[in-house]
PDB file of N, CA, C and O in Angstrom:
ATOM      1  N   MET A   1       0.601  -1.195  -0.190  1.00  0.00           N
ATOM      2  CA  MET A   1       0.067  -0.034  -0.035  1.00  0.00           C
ATOM      3  C   MET A   1       1.160   1.465   0.033  1.00  0.00           C
ATOM      4  O   MET A   1       2.154   1.723   0.711  1.00  0.00           O
ATOM      5  N   LYS A   2       0.464   2.167  -0.932  1.00  0.00           N
ATOM      6  CA  LYS A   2       1.334   3.487  -0.857  1.00  0.00           C
ATOM      7  C   LYS A   2       0.317   4.450  -1.056  1.00  0.00           C
ATOM      8  O   LYS A   2      -0.573   4.297  -1.892  1.00  0.00           O
ATOM      9  N   LYS A   3       0.404   5.315  -0.411  1.00  0.00           N
ATOM     10  CA  LYS A   3      -0.281   6.776  -0.366  1.00  0.00           C
ATOM     11  C   LYS A   3       0.298   7.895  -0.271  1.00  0.00           C
ATOM     12  O   LYS A   3       1.324   7.932   0.409  1.00  0.00           O
ATOM     13  N   VAL A   4      -0.187   9.134  -0.924  1.00  0.00           N
ATOM     14  CA  VAL A   4       0.528  10.241  -0.822  1.00  0.00           C
ATOM     15  C   VAL A   4      -0.433  11.510   0.090  1.00  0.00           C
ATOM     16  O   VAL A   4      -1.467  11.911  -0.444  1.00  0.00           O
ATOM     17  N   ILE A   5      -0.142  11.908   1.044  1.00  0.00           N
ATOM     18  CA  ILE A   5      -0.984  12.754   1.673  1.00  0.00           C
ATOM     19  C   ILE A   5      -0.141  14.295   1.803  1.00  0.00           C
ATOM     20  O   ILE A   5       1.007  14.524   2.182  1.00  0.00           O
ATOM     21  N   THR A   6      -1.355  15.337   1.264  1.00  0.00           N
ATOM     22  CA  THR A   6      -0.818  16.405   0.851  1.00  0.00           C
ATOM     23  C   THR A   6      -1.582  17.321   1.938  1.00  0.00           C
ATOM     24  O   THR A   6      -2.796  17.416   2.115  1.00  0.00           O
ATOM     25  N   ILE A   7      -0.468  18.006   2.654  1.00  0.00           N
ATOM     26  CA  ILE A   7      -0.623  18.650   4.053  1.00  0.00           C
ATOM     27  C   ILE A   7      -0.417  19.736   4.021  1.00  0.00           C
ATOM     28  O   ILE A   7       0.678  20.066   3.565  1.00  0.00           O
ATOM     29  N   ASP A   8      -1.255  20.685   4.435  1.00  0.00           N
ATOM     30  CA  ASP A   8      -1.034  21.950   4.875  1.00  0.00           C
ATOM     31  C   ASP A   8      -0.637  22.685   5.846  1.00  0.00           C
ATOM     32  O   ASP A   8      -1.185  22.250   6.859  1.00  0.00           O
ATOM     33  N   GLY A   9       0.064  23.624   6.110  1.00  0.00           N
ATOM     34  CA  GLY A   9       0.700  24.162   7.316  1.00  0.00           C
ATOM     35  C   GLY A   9       1.893  23.848   7.786  1.00  0.00           C
ATOM     36  O   GLY A   9       2.293  24.439   8.789  1.00  0.00           O
ATOM     37  N   MET A  10       2.766  22.772   7.104  1.00  0.00           N
ATOM     38  CA  MET A  10       4.009  22.217   7.328  1.00  0.00           C
ATOM     39  C   MET A  10       5.005  23.707   6.747  1.00  0.00           C
ATOM     40  O   MET A  10       4.763  24.376   5.743  1.00  0.00           O
ATOM     41  N   HIS A  11       6.107  23.908   7.716  1.00  0.00           N
ATOM     42  CA  HIS A  11       6.726  25.475   7.230  1.00  0.00           C
ATOM     43  C   HIS A  11       8.159  24.766   7.539  1.00  0.00           C
ATOM     44  O   HIS A  11       9.141  25.239   6.966  1.00  0.00           O
ATOM     45  N   CYS A  12       8.300  23.862   8.252  1.00  0.00           N
ATOM     46  CA  CYS A  12      10.276  23.704   8.299  1.00  0.00           C
ATOM     47  C   CYS A  12      10.112  22.306   8.813  1.00  0.00           C
ATOM     48  O   CYS A  12       9.035  21.737   8.990  1.00  0.00           O
ATOM     49  N   LYS A  13      11.577  21.716   9.079  1.00  0.00           N
ATOM     50  CA  LYS A  13      11.846  20.638   9.353  1.00  0.00           C
ATOM     51  C   LYS A  13      11.434  19.818  10.759  1.00  0.00           C
ATOM     52  O   LYS A  13      11.429  18.611  11.000  1.00  0.00           O
ATOM     53  N   ASN A  14      11.137  20.830  11.477  1.00  0.00           N
ATOM     54  CA  ASN A  14      10.511  20.492  12.707  1.00  0.00           C
ATOM     55  C   ASN A  14       9.059  19.769  12.605  1.00  0.00           C
ATOM     56  O   ASN A  14       8.572  18.766  13.127  1.00  0.00           O
ATOM     57  N   CYS A  15       8.635  20.669  11.763  1.00  0.00           N
ATOM     58  CA  CYS A  15       7.094  20.311  11.303  1.00  0.00           C
ATOM     59  C   CYS A  15       6.812  18.720  10.861  1.00  0.00           C
ATOM     60  O   CYS A  15       5.923  17.912  11.133  1.00  0.00           O
ATOM     61  N   CYS A  16       7.920  18.688  10.109  1.00  0.00           N
ATOM     62  CA  CYS A  16       8.017  17.413   9.238  1.00  0.00           C
ATOM     63  C   CYS A  16       8.161  16.154  10.127  1.00  0.00           C
ATOM     64  O   CYS A  16       7.520  15.117   9.959  1.00  0.00           O
ATOM     65  N   ASN A  17       9.221  16.404  11.239  1.00  0.00           N
ATOM     66  CA  ASN A  17       9.331  15.601  12.024  1.00  0.00           C
ATOM     67  C   ASN A  17       8.566  15.024  12.939  1.00  0.00           C
ATOM     68  O   ASN A  17       8.696  13.933  13.494  1.00  0.00           O
ATOM     69  N   ARG A  18       7.531  16.076  13.081  1.00  0.00           N
ATOM     70  CA  ARG A  18       6.176  15.988  13.922  1.00  0.00           C
ATOM     71  C   ARG A  18       5.328  14.847  13.162  1.00  0.00           C
ATOM     72  O   ARG A  18       5.047  13.710  13.543  1.00  0.00           O
ATOM     73  N   VAL A  19       4.991  15.561  11.885  1.00  0.00           N
ATOM     74  CA  VAL A  19       4.314  14.656  11.014  1.00  0.00           C
ATOM     75  C   VAL A  19       4.674  12.924  10.598  1.00  0.00           C
ATOM     76  O   VAL A  19       3.930  11.997  10.280  1.00  0.00           O
ATOM     77  N   GLU A  20       5.834  13.000  10.736  1.00  0.00           N
ATOM     78  CA  GLU A  20       6.688  11.575  10.318  1.00  0.00           C
ATOM     79  C   GLU A  20       6.542  10.831  11.670  1.00  0.00           C
ATOM     80  O   GLU A  20       6.253   9.637  11.581  1.00  0.00           O
ATOM     81  N   LYS A  21       6.682  11.296  12.766  1.00  0.00           N
ATOM     82  CA  LYS A  21       6.791  11.025  13.917  1.00  0.00           C
ATOM     83  C   LYS A  21       5.242  10.104  14.217  1.00  0.00           C
ATOM     84  O   LYS A  21       5.074   8.908  14.455  1.00  0.00           O
ATOM     85  N   ALA A  22       4.295  11.199  14.089  1.00  0.00           N
ATOM     86  CA  ALA A  22       3.171  10.935  14.300  1.00  0.00           C
ATOM     87  C   ALA A  22       2.630   9.580  13.199  1.00  0.00           C
ATOM     88  O   ALA A  22       1.864   8.725  13.644  1.00  0.00           O
ATOM     89  N   LEU A  23       2.997   9.539  12.141  1.00  0.00           N
ATOM     90  CA  LEU A  23       2.467   8.578  11.199  1.00  0.00           C
ATOM     91  C   LEU A  23       3.491   7.232  11.511  1.00  0.00           C
ATOM     92  O   LEU A  23       3.233   6.171  10.942  1.00  0.00           O
ATOM     93  N   LYS A  24       4.436   7.311  12.262  1.00  0.00           N
ATOM     94  CA  LYS A  24       5.212   6.155  12.423  1.00  0.00           C
ATOM     95  C   LYS A  24       4.450   5.247  13.564  1.00  0.00           C
ATOM     96  O   LYS A  24       4.587   4.058  13.851  1.00  0.00           O
ATOM     97  N   ASN A  25       3.529   6.344  14.142  1.00  0.00           N
ATOM     98  CA  ASN A  25       3.337   5.721  15.431  1.00  0.00           C
ATOM     99  C   ASN A  25       2.099   4.707  15.184  1.00  0.00           C
ATOM    100  O   ASN A  25       1.641   3.889  15.982  1.00  0.00           O
ATOM    101  N   LEU A  26       1.689   4.980  13.873  1.00  0.00           N
ATOM    102  CA  LEU A  26       0.532   4.112  13.138  1.00  0.00           C
ATOM    103  C   LEU A  26       1.317   2.669  12.940  1.00  0.00           C
ATOM    104  O   LEU A  26       0.637   1.730  12.525  1.00  0.00           O
ATOM    105  N   ASN A  27       2.484   2.488  13.173  1.00  0.00           N
ATOM    106  CA  ASN A  27       3.409   1.049  12.412  1.00  0.00           C
ATOM    107  C   ASN A  27       3.350   1.020  11.263  1.00  0.00           C
ATOM    108  O   ASN A  27       3.517  -0.062  10.701  1.00  0.00           O
ATOM    109  N   VAL A  28       3.043   2.413  10.370  1.00  0.00           N
ATOM    110  CA  VAL A  28       3.729   2.809   8.991  1.00  0.00           C
ATOM    111  C   VAL A  28       5.008   2.142   8.973  1.00  0.00           C
ATOM    112  O   VAL A  28       6.020   2.322   9.651  1.00  0.00           O
ATOM    113  N   LYS A  29       4.707   1.235   7.935  1.00  0.00           N
ATOM    114  CA  LYS A  29       6.522   1.028   7.011  1.00  0.00           C
ATOM    115  C   LYS A  29       7.453   2.100   7.099  1.00  0.00           C
ATOM    116  O   LYS A  29       8.413   2.196   7.864  1.00  0.00           O
ATOM    117  N   LYS A  30       6.972   3.065   6.037  1.00  0.00           N
ATOM    118  CA  LYS A  30       8.248   3.737   5.370  1.00  0.00           C
ATOM    119  C   LYS A  30       7.204   4.857   5.106  1.00  0.00           C
ATOM    120  O   LYS A  30       6.109   4.739   4.556  1.00  0.00           O
ATOM    121  N   VAL A  31       7.975   6.323   5.783  1.00  0.00           N
ATOM    122  CA  VAL A  31       7.185   7.685   5.892  1.00  0.00           C
ATOM    123  C   VAL A  31       8.258   8.402   5.316  1.00  0.00           C
ATOM    124  O   VAL A  31       9.315   8.506   5.938  1.00  0.00           O
ATOM    125  N   THR A  32       8.058   9.074   3.833  1.00  0.00           N
ATOM    126  CA  THR A  32       9.039   9.983   3.554  1.00  0.00           C
ATOM    127  C   THR A  32       8.122  11.618   3.513  1.00  0.00           C
ATOM    128  O   THR A  32       7.001  11.789   3.034  1.00  0.00           O
ATOM    129  N   ILE A  33       8.782  12.397   4.001  1.00  0.00           N
ATOM    130  CA  ILE A  33       8.134  13.732   4.103  1.00  0.00           C
ATOM    131  C   ILE A  33       9.175  14.850   3.055  1.00  0.00           C
ATOM    132  O   ILE A  33      10.285  15.352   3.228  1.00  0.00           O
ATOM    133  N   VAL A  34       8.242  14.903   2.021  1.00  0.00           N
ATOM    134  CA  VAL A  34       8.984  16.441   1.152  1.00  0.00           C
ATOM    135  C   VAL A  34       8.456  17.618   1.406  1.00  0.00           C
ATOM    136  O   VAL A  34       7.395  17.865   0.833  1.00  0.00           O
ATOM    137  N   LEU A  35       9.054  18.679   2.340  1.00  0.00           N
ATOM    138  CA  LEU A  35       8.476  19.865   2.872  1.00  0.00           C
ATOM    139  C   LEU A  35       8.243  20.831   1.317  1.00  0.00           C
ATOM    140  O   LEU A  35       7.203  21.466   1.141  1.00  0.00           O
ATOM    141  N   GLU A  36       9.164  20.811   0.471  1.00  0.00           N
ATOM    142  CA  GLU A  36       8.399  21.842  -0.460  1.00  0.00           C
ATOM    143  C   GLU A  36       7.343  21.422  -1.341  1.00  0.00           C
ATOM    144  O   GLU A  36       6.771  22.187  -2.117  1.00  0.00           O
ATOM    145  N   GLU A  37       7.119  20.327  -1.225  1.00  0.00           N
ATOM    146  CA  GLU A  37       5.963  19.471  -1.958  1.00  0.00           C
ATOM    147  C   GLU A  37       4.679  19.275  -0.775  1.00  0.00           C
ATOM    148  O   GLU A  37       3.719  18.533  -0.986  1.00  0.00           O
ATOM    149  N   LYS A  38       4.814  19.894   0.205  1.00  0.00           N
ATOM    150  CA  LYS A  38       3.795  19.736   1.529  1.00  0.00           C
ATOM    151  C   LYS A  38       3.234  18.440   1.161  1.00  0.00           C
ATOM    152  O   LYS A  38       2.044  18.522   0.858  1.00  0.00           O
ATOM    153  N   LYS A  39       3.800  17.112   1.086  1.00  0.00           N
ATOM    154  CA  LYS A  39       3.608  15.950   1.018  1.00  0.00           C
ATOM    155  C   LYS A  39       4.354  14.783   1.991  1.00  0.00           C
ATOM    156  O   LYS A  39       5.563  14.772   2.223  1.00  0.00           O
ATOM    157  N   ALA A  40       3.497  13.924   2.446  1.00  0.00           N
ATOM    158  CA  ALA A  40       4.100  12.825   3.005  1.00  0.00           C
ATOM    159  C   ALA A  40       3.613  11.636   2.070  1.00  0.00           C
ATOM    160  O   ALA A  40       2.548  11.435   1.486  1.00  0.00           O
ATOM    161  N   TYR A  41       4.990  10.815   2.166  1.00  0.00           N
ATOM    162  CA  TYR A  41       4.773   9.244   1.229  1.00  0.00           C
ATOM    163  C   TYR A  41       4.963   8.344   1.802  1.00  0.00           C
ATOM    164  O   TYR A  41       6.093   7.936   2.069  1.00  0.00           O
ATOM    165  N   VAL A  42       3.547   7.619   2.254  1.00  0.00           N
ATOM    166  CA  VAL A  42       3.387   6.784   3.153  1.00  0.00           C
ATOM    167  C   VAL A  42       3.487   5.064   2.683  1.00  0.00           C
ATOM    168  O   VAL A  42       2.632   4.606   1.924  1.00  0.00           O
ATOM    169  N   GLU A  43       4.512   4.274   3.170  1.00  0.00           N
ATOM    170  CA  GLU A  43       4.127   2.841   2.585  1.00  0.00           C
ATOM    171  C   GLU A  43       4.083   1.855   3.653  1.00  0.00           C
ATOM    172  O   GLU A  43       4.621   1.960   4.755  1.00  0.00           O
ATOM    173  N   ASN A  44       3.389   0.888   3.215  1.00  0.00           N
ATOM    174  CA  ASN A  44       3.172  -0.040   4.347  1.00  0.00           C
ATOM    175  C   ASN A  44       2.682  -1.620   3.791  1.00  0.00           C
ATOM    176  O   ASN A  44       2.497  -1.659   2.575  1.00  0.00           O
ATOM    177  N   ASP A  45       2.500  -2.645   4.382  1.00  0.00           N
ATOM    178  CA  ASP A  45       2.362  -3.863   3.801  1.00  0.00           C
ATOM    179  C   ASP A  45       0.796  -3.686   4.106  1.00  0.00           C
ATOM    180  O   ASP A  45       0.155  -3.600   3.058  1.00  0.00           O
ATOM    181  N   GLU A  46       0.094  -3.616   5.149  1.00  0.00           N
ATOM    182  CA  GLU A  46      -1.028  -3.334   5.114  1.00  0.00           C
ATOM    183  C   GLU A  46      -1.860  -2.152   4.955  1.00  0.00           C
ATOM    184  O   GLU A  46      -1.395  -1.075   5.327  1.00  0.00           O
ATOM    185  N   GLU A  47      -2.878  -2.200   4.516  1.00  0.00           N
ATOM    186  CA  GLU A  47      -3.792  -0.702   4.223  1.00  0.00           C
ATOM    187  C   GLU A  47      -3.905  -0.149   5.684  1.00  0.00           C
ATOM    188  O   GLU A  47      -4.209  -0.785   6.694  1.00  0.00           O
ATOM    189  N   VAL A  48      -3.652   0.929   5.591  1.00  0.00           N
ATOM    190  CA  VAL A  48      -4.013   1.724   6.648  1.00  0.00           C
ATOM    191  C   VAL A  48      -5.189   2.968   6.203  1.00  0.00           C
ATOM    192  O   VAL A  48      -5.114   3.726   5.236  1.00  0.00           O
ATOM    193  N   ALA A  49      -6.286   2.897   7.254  1.00  0.00           N
ATOM    194  CA  ALA A  49      -7.397   3.429   7.088  1.00  0.00           C
ATOM    195  C   ALA A  49      -6.984   4.886   6.726  1.00  0.00           C
ATOM    196  O   ALA A  49      -5.905   5.230   7.207  1.00  0.00           O
ATOM    197  N   ASN A  50      -7.642   5.809   5.965  1.00  0.00           N
ATOM    198  CA  ASN A  50      -7.427   7.157   5.716  1.00  0.00           C
ATOM    199  C   ASN A  50      -8.047   7.972   6.841  1.00  0.00           C
ATOM    200  O   ASN A  50      -7.645   9.124   7.003  1.00  0.00           O
ATOM    201  N   GLU A  51      -8.850   7.549   7.513  1.00  0.00           N
ATOM    202  CA  GLU A  51      -9.620   8.098   8.833  1.00  0.00           C
ATOM    203  C   GLU A  51      -8.046   8.242   9.614  1.00  0.00           C
ATOM    204  O   GLU A  51      -7.542   9.328   9.900  1.00  0.00           O
ATOM    205  N   LEU A  52      -7.510   7.108   9.838  1.00  0.00           N
ATOM    206  CA  LEU A  52      -6.404   7.221  10.728  1.00  0.00           C
ATOM    207  C   LEU A  52      -5.012   8.232  10.196  1.00  0.00           C
ATOM    208  O   LEU A  52      -4.372   9.073  10.828  1.00  0.00           O
ATOM    209  N   LEU A  53      -4.926   7.929   9.307  1.00  0.00           N
ATOM    210  CA  LEU A  53      -3.700   8.948   8.732  1.00  0.00           C
ATOM    211  C   LEU A  53      -4.122  10.486   8.869  1.00  0.00           C
ATOM    212  O   LEU A  53      -3.329  11.399   9.099  1.00  0.00           O
ATOM    213  N   VAL A  54      -5.540  10.624   8.686  1.00  0.00           N
ATOM    214  CA  VAL A  54      -5.857  12.377   8.644  1.00  0.00           C
ATOM    215  C   VAL A  54      -5.726  12.741  10.167  1.00  0.00           C
ATOM    216  O   VAL A  54      -5.207  13.761  10.620  1.00  0.00           O
ATOM    217  N   ASN A  55      -6.389  11.543  10.981  1.00  0.00           N
ATOM    218  CA  ASN A  55      -6.017  11.826  12.370  1.00  0.00           C
ATOM    219  C   ASN A  55      -4.989  12.195  12.936  1.00  0.00           C
ATOM    220  O   ASN A  55      -4.916  13.140  13.721  1.00  0.00           O
ATOM    221  N   ALA A  56      -3.925  11.342  12.520  1.00  0.00           N
ATOM    222  CA  ALA A  56      -2.469  11.738  13.200  1.00  0.00           C
ATOM    223  C   ALA A  56      -1.635  12.587  12.667  1.00  0.00           C
ATOM    224  O   ALA A  56      -0.485  12.726  13.085  1.00  0.00           O
ATOM    225  N   VAL A  57      -2.165  13.284  11.623  1.00  0.00           N
ATOM    226  CA  VAL A  57      -1.584  14.395  10.886  1.00  0.00           C
ATOM    227  C   VAL A  57      -2.437  15.681  11.446  1.00  0.00           C
ATOM    228  O   VAL A  57      -1.892  16.784  11.431  1.00  0.00           O
ATOM    229  N   GLU A  58      -3.529  15.563  11.847  1.00  0.00           N
ATOM    230  CA  GLU A  58      -4.714  16.652  12.198  1.00  0.00           C
ATOM    231  C   GLU A  58      -4.190  16.883  13.845  1.00  0.00           C
ATOM    232  O   GLU A  58      -4.375  17.956  14.419  1.00  0.00           O
ATOM    233  N   ASP A  59      -3.618  15.887  14.400  1.00  0.00           N
ATOM    234  CA  ASP A  59      -3.735  15.797  15.944  1.00  0.00           C
ATOM    235  C   ASP A  59      -2.212  16.716  16.138  1.00  0.00           C
ATOM    236  O   ASP A  59      -2.004  17.209  17.246  1.00  0.00           O
ATOM    237  N   CYS A  60      -1.226  16.906  15.071  1.00  0.00           N
ATOM    238  CA  CYS A  60      -0.081  17.458  15.355  1.00  0.00           C
ATOM    239  C   CYS A  60      -0.512  18.920  14.850  1.00  0.00           C
ATOM    240  O   CYS A  60       0.333  19.763  14.550  1.00  0.00           O
ATOM    241  N   GLY A  61      -1.739  19.126  14.787  1.00  0.00           N
ATOM    242  CA  GLY A  61      -1.848  20.784  14.121  1.00  0.00           C
ATOM    243  C   GLY A  61      -1.843  21.110  12.728  1.00  0.00           C
ATOM    244  O   GLY A  61      -2.027  22.263  12.339  1.00  0.00           O
ATOM    245  N   PHE A  62      -1.658  20.227  12.027  1.00  0.00           N
ATOM    246  CA  PHE A  62      -1.786  20.193  10.737  1.00  0.00           C
ATOM    247  C   PHE A  62      -3.035  19.811   9.811  1.00  0.00           C
ATOM    248  O   PHE A  62      -3.860  19.071  10.346  1.00  0.00           O
ATOM    249  N   ASP A  63      -3.280  20.203   8.536  1.00  0.00           N
ATOM    250  CA  ASP A  63      -4.611  20.370   7.861  1.00  0.00           C
ATOM    251  C   ASP A  63      -4.196  19.038   6.802  1.00  0.00           C
ATOM    252  O   ASP A  63      -3.177  19.167   6.123  1.00  0.00           O
ATOM    253  N   VAL A  64      -4.800  18.099   6.717  1.00  0.00           N
ATOM    254  CA  VAL A  64      -5.075  17.263   5.419  1.00  0.00           C
ATOM    255  C   VAL A  64      -5.688  17.366   4.084  1.00  0.00           C
ATOM    256  O   VAL A  64      -6.807  16.853   4.096  1.00  0.00           O
ATOM    257  N   VAL A  65      -5.373  17.820   3.004  1.00  0.00           N
ATOM    258  CA  VAL A  65      -5.846  18.378   1.863  1.00  0.00           C
ATOM    259  C   VAL A  65      -6.254  17.338   1.501  1.00  0.00           C
ATOM    260  O   VAL A  65      -7.446  17.100   1.696  1.00  0.00           O
ATOM    261  N   ASN A  66      -5.388  16.316   0.826  1.00  0.00           N
ATOM    262  CA  ASN A  66      -5.930  15.134   0.078  1.00  0.00           C
ATOM    263  C   ASN A  66      -5.113  13.846   0.826  1.00  0.00           C
ATOM    264  O   ASN A  66      -4.219  13.932   1.668  1.00  0.00           O
ATOM    265  N   ILE A  67      -5.573  12.914   0.380  1.00  0.00           N
ATOM    266  CA  ILE A  67      -4.641  11.820   0.289  1.00  0.00           C
ATOM    267  C   ILE A  67      -5.233  10.825  -1.282  1.00  0.00           C
ATOM    268  O   ILE A  67      -6.353  10.707  -1.778  1.00  0.00           O
ATOM    269  N   GLU A  68      -4.106  10.352  -1.611  1.00  0.00           N
ATOM    270  CA  GLU A  68      -4.163   9.763  -3.090  1.00  0.00           C
ATOM    271  C   GLU A  68      -3.720   8.619  -2.935  1.00  0.00           C
ATOM    272  O   GLU A  68      -3.621   7.860  -3.898  1.00  0.00           O
TER     273      GLU A  68
END
């Protein structure tokens, strides 16, 4: 399973670290944050519900714009 999460509100490396940590707490296998694109690339062996991904990001204070 691969998903791309577009996130609004990330401005620095610290923001990226917070989002990455939150997503990894969902036991996601791999998380890559690209600040310039304002996106998180998530890979996992099993499907992770979009609602869980959204909640993890929004609990950090950011807004999820889209999940592909």
